[in-house]
N, C-alpha and C positions, 0 to 999 in steps of 0.2 A: 473538581471540574480538571484543575492540572492533572490529576492521575490519569484519567482518562484518555490523554494527549499521551501519555508516558505509556498505558496500556494499548495504544494503538500503534504508537511506534515499537515498543517492542514485539508486538506480533508480525512487524511488516518483518522486523530486522530477524527472526525466528523463522518465518518462511523461506525468507532469502539464503539462509544456512541450510534450511533442509530441501529447498529444492533448485538451488544454484548450481551450477554443477562442479566447485573447485577450480576452475581454473584460473578464478578473479577475485581479488578479495569487494566483498561487498563495497559499494560506494555510496554514502550520504550525504546529501547536498541539504542546504537551509538558502531559502528564496524568499527575500521580501518581494513580493509581485502587488504592484495596487493597495488593495487595504487586507491583502491575506499573505499568510506566513507559510510557505511552500516546505515539507520535508519529505524531501523523495530518499526513495530507497530503490538504487540501480543494482542488480544482481544479473550476473552470467547464466546461460542455462535457457531453458525451454521460452521458446516464444509461443503466441498463440495468432488469431486469426482475430479479427476486429469484435466476433459476434463471440469467439473463448473470452476477449478480455472482460465482458460483464459480467458472464456467465461463471468467470472464478468468485462472486460478489454472492452467489446463490446458495442458498445455507445447503450441505451435504456433499457440493461440489467435490469433486477428486479427479486431478486431471489423470487423462487416460494412460500417461506414462508412467505414472508415480503412484496410482491409485495400489497398486498391490503390493510395493515395496517401502512404502512412507507412510508411519504410523500418524492417527488424528483422523478426526470424524466429518471436517468439512466445512470448522464453523468457524476458522480464527478470520479469515477476509471478512466473512458477516459481520462477525463484530463487531472489528474497526472500523466498519465503514458506519455502523450505528453509532459507535463513539463519536466518527467525526463531525455525524451528522447532527445528533444527542449538541454538539458544540456550537453548531451552526455551520458546519464546515463541509468538506466534501473528503472523499475518499476515492482517484480516478487509477486506472491503469491502464496502461499503452505497453508499446515498445521504444527501448531504449533510443533514443537521438540515433547512435550511431550502427542501431539494430540488430547486436547484439546479445540481446537477452530484454528481460522488462524492468518497466521504470514505476514505483507505486508512490504514486502523490498525496499524501495527505494535506489538505488546504484547510487552513483555518481563519477566521477574521483576528484581524488585529485590532484591538481595543483600542478605541480614541477617545482618555477626557472628555476631550471639549466637543466630539461629534455631535451632531443633534439626528434625531432619528425620527 
């Protein structure tokens, strides 16, 4: 299961490299929030409207500005979301808080040994 997290984060970092505009360094943040660990990958570049952010996770989705000059089949974010869900987590996308690009957040439950289910 640990390798699933690594695969999902690797995918997000590769997407940031491919689709970011190169004007800034991709920022990775880890935040413990309630009972979840959020691994956030923030990158400059193309931003989307609210509907488009959910479309990013559909199989074979290719952004209108990049589909003709960046290689790939459009399965990476779909796979990353499935990996998150298989671990009881979520993969979310939205604009960066400063509005200067996109933020992808992998939210995974934190294991607590004494937690009663």
